[in-house]
C-alpha positions as a Markdown table, in Angstrom:
| # | Residue | x | y | z |
|---|---|---|---|---|
| 1 | Met | 44.3 | -33.7 | -69.1 |
| 2 | Thr | 41.2 | -32.9 | -67.0 |
| 3 | Val | 39.3 | -29.7 | -67.3 |
| 4 | Asp | 40.7 | -28.7 | -63.8 |
| 5 | Asp | 44.3 | -29.2 | -65.1 |
| 6 | Val | 43.7 | -27.0 | -68.1 |
| 7 | Glu | 42.0 | -24.3 | -66.0 |
| 8 | Ser | 44.7 | -24.3 | -63.4 |
| 9 | Ile | 47.3 | -23.6 | -66.2 |
| 10 | Ala | 45.2 | -21.1 | -68.1 |
| 11 | Thr | 44.5 | -19.1 | -64.9 |
| 12 | Phe | 48.1 | -19.2 | -63.6 |
| 13 | Tyr | 49.9 | -17.7 | -66.7 |
| 14 | Thr | 49.1 | -14.1 | -67.7 |
| 15 | Met | 49.6 | -14.8 | -71.4 |
| 16 | Tyr | 46.4 | -16.9 | -71.5 |
| 17 | Tyr | 43.2 | -15.0 | -71.6 |
| 18 | Gln | 39.8 | -16.3 | -70.4 |
| 19 | Gln | 38.0 | -13.6 | -72.4 |
| 20 | Pro | 39.0 | -11.6 | -75.5 |
| 21 | Pro | 41.6 | -9.0 | -74.4 |
| 22 | Gly | 41.6 | -5.4 | -75.3 |
| 23 | Lys | 43.6 | -3.9 | -78.1 |
| 24 | Lys | 46.0 | -2.6 | -75.4 |
| 25 | Val | 46.8 | -5.0 | -72.7 |
| 26 | Ile | 48.3 | -3.2 | -69.7 |
| 27 | Lys | 50.2 | -5.4 | -67.3 |
| 28 | Val | 51.4 | -3.7 | -64.1 |
| 29 | Cys | 54.2 | -5.4 | -62.2 |
| 30 | Thr | 53.3 | -6.0 | -58.5 |
| 31 | Ser | 56.5 | -7.7 | -57.4 |
| 32 | Ile | 58.3 | -6.4 | -54.2 |
| 33 | Ser | 60.5 | -3.9 | -56.0 |
| 34 | Cys | 57.5 | -2.3 | -57.8 |
| 35 | Tyr | 55.4 | -2.6 | -54.6 |
| 36 | Leu | 58.0 | -0.6 | -52.7 |
| 37 | Arg | 57.9 | 2.0 | -55.5 |
| 38 | Asn | 54.1 | 2.4 | -55.2 |
| 39 | Cys | 52.7 | 0.1 | -57.9 |
| 40 | Asp | 49.4 | -0.1 | -56.0 |
| 41 | Ala | 48.8 | 3.6 | -56.5 |
| 42 | Leu | 49.6 | 3.1 | -60.2 |
| 43 | Val | 47.1 | 0.3 | -60.5 |
| 44 | Asn | 44.4 | 2.3 | -58.6 |
| 45 | His | 45.1 | 5.3 | -60.8 |
| 46 | Leu | 44.7 | 3.2 | -64.0 |
| 47 | Glu | 41.5 | 1.6 | -62.7 |
| 48 | Gln | 40.0 | 5.1 | -62.2 |
| 49 | Arg | 41.3 | 6.5 | -65.5 |
| 50 | Leu | 40.1 | 3.5 | -67.5 |
| 51 | Gly | 36.9 | 2.9 | -65.5 |
| 52 | Ile | 37.7 | -0.8 | -65.0 |
| 53 | Lys | 39.2 | -3.0 | -62.3 |
| 54 | Arg | 42.2 | -5.2 | -62.7 |
| 55 | Gly | 41.4 | -8.2 | -64.8 |
| 56 | Glu | 38.7 | -6.3 | -66.7 |
| 57 | Thr | 38.4 | -4.9 | -70.3 |
| 58 | Thr | 36.8 | -1.6 | -71.2 |
| 59 | Ala | 33.4 | -1.7 | -72.8 |
| 60 | Asp | 34.9 | -0.4 | -76.1 |
| 61 | Gly | 37.4 | -3.2 | -76.1 |
| 62 | Asn | 40.4 | -0.9 | -76.2 |
| 63 | Tyr | 42.0 | -1.7 | -72.8 |
| 64 | Thr | 42.6 | -4.7 | -70.6 |
| 65 | Leu | 44.2 | -4.0 | -67.2 |
| 66 | Met | 46.1 | -6.7 | -65.4 |
| 67 | Thr | 48.6 | -7.2 | -62.7 |
| 68 | Thr | 51.5 | -9.6 | -63.0 |
| 69 | Glu | 54.0 | -10.8 | -60.5 |
| 70 | Cys | 57.3 | -9.9 | -62.1 |
| 71 | Leu | 58.3 | -8.1 | -65.3 |
| 72 | Ala | 62.1 | -8.5 | -64.5 |
| 73 | Ser | 62.8 | -4.8 | -64.3 |
| 74 | Cys | 63.4 | -4.3 | -60.6 |
| 75 | Gly | 65.9 | -1.6 | -61.0 |
| 76 | Thr | 63.5 | 0.6 | -62.9 |
| 77 | Ala | 60.3 | 0.1 | -60.8 |
| 78 | Pro | 57.5 | 0.6 | -61.1 |
| 79 | Val | 57.2 | -1.0 | -64.6 |
| 80 | Leu | 54.3 | -1.9 | -66.9 |
| 81 | Gln | 54.1 | -3.8 | -70.1 |
| 82 | Val | 51.7 | -2.7 | -72.8 |
| 83 | Asn | 51.3 | -5.5 | -75.4 |
| 84 | Asn | 55.0 | -6.3 | -75.9 |
| 85 | Glu | 56.5 | -3.0 | -74.9 |
| 86 | Phe | 57.9 | -2.1 | -71.5 |
| 87 | Val | 57.6 | 1.2 | -69.8 |
| 88 | Glu | 59.8 | 1.8 | -66.8 |
| 89 | Asn | 59.9 | 4.3 | -63.9 |
| 90 | Val | 56.2 | 5.0 | -64.4 |
| 91 | Thr | 54.7 | 7.9 | -62.5 |
| 92 | Leu | 51.0 | 8.7 | -62.3 |
| 93 | Glu | 51.5 | 11.6 | -64.7 |
| 94 | Met | 53.4 | 9.4 | -67.1 |
| 95 | Ala | 50.5 | 6.9 | -67.0 |
| 96 | Asp | 48.0 | 9.6 | -67.9 |
| 97 | Ala | 50.3 | 10.8 | -70.8 |
| 98 | Leu | 50.5 | 7.2 | -72.0 |
| 99 | Val | 46.8 | 6.6 | -71.9 |
| 100 | Asp | 46.3 | 9.9 | -73.8 |
| 101 | Glu | 48.8 | 8.8 | -76.5 |
| 102 | Trp | 47.1 | 5.3 | -76.8 |
| 103 | Asp | 43.7 | 7.0 | -77.1 |
| 104 | Arg | 45.0 | 9.1 | -80.0 |
| 105 | Glu | 46.6 | 6.1 | -81.6 |
| 106 | Leu | 43.4 | 3.9 | -81.3 |
| 107 | Arg | 41.2 | 6.8 | -82.6 |
| 108 | Ala | 43.5 | 7.3 | -85.6 |
| 109 | Lys | 43.5 | 3.5 | -86.3 |
| 110 | Ala | 39.7 | 3.4 | -86.1 |
| 111 | Ala | 39.5 | 6.3 | -88.6 |
| 112 | Glu | 41.7 | 4.6 | -91.2 |
| 113 | Pro | 39.7 | 3.6 | -94.3 |
| 114 | Lys | 39.1 | -0.1 | -94.3 |
| 115 | Thr | 40.5 | -1.9 | -97.3 |
| 116 | Glu | 38.6 | -4.8 | -98.7 |
| 117 | Ile | 40.5 | -7.5 | -100.5 |
| 118 | Arg | 38.5 | -9.5 | -103.0 |
| 119 | Leu | 39.8 | -12.6 | -104.8 |
């Protein structure tokens, strides 16, 4: 395969990352059903809340924000996927509550004592 072949595949599929992703990868569906239910406002809101644009990762490495063409949940649009979990019927208020929850989770995880295993 040529470099161009590999790059065209790596940039087409959302599960391949060009840079290290954040601890929480937020993928917002932008298919027609989600678009008709205002996914653009959701993406813009998350960009403002996280201080990044789609395709970027926060400086602390906690969040990567992406858009994706379809998450196959058209009846419950707008939908987003965080790592491997789906969140449906997302409102802007719900998005804020989710980010607050993830922030608490990430802070708690960072505060856990590190265990060192020696052999």
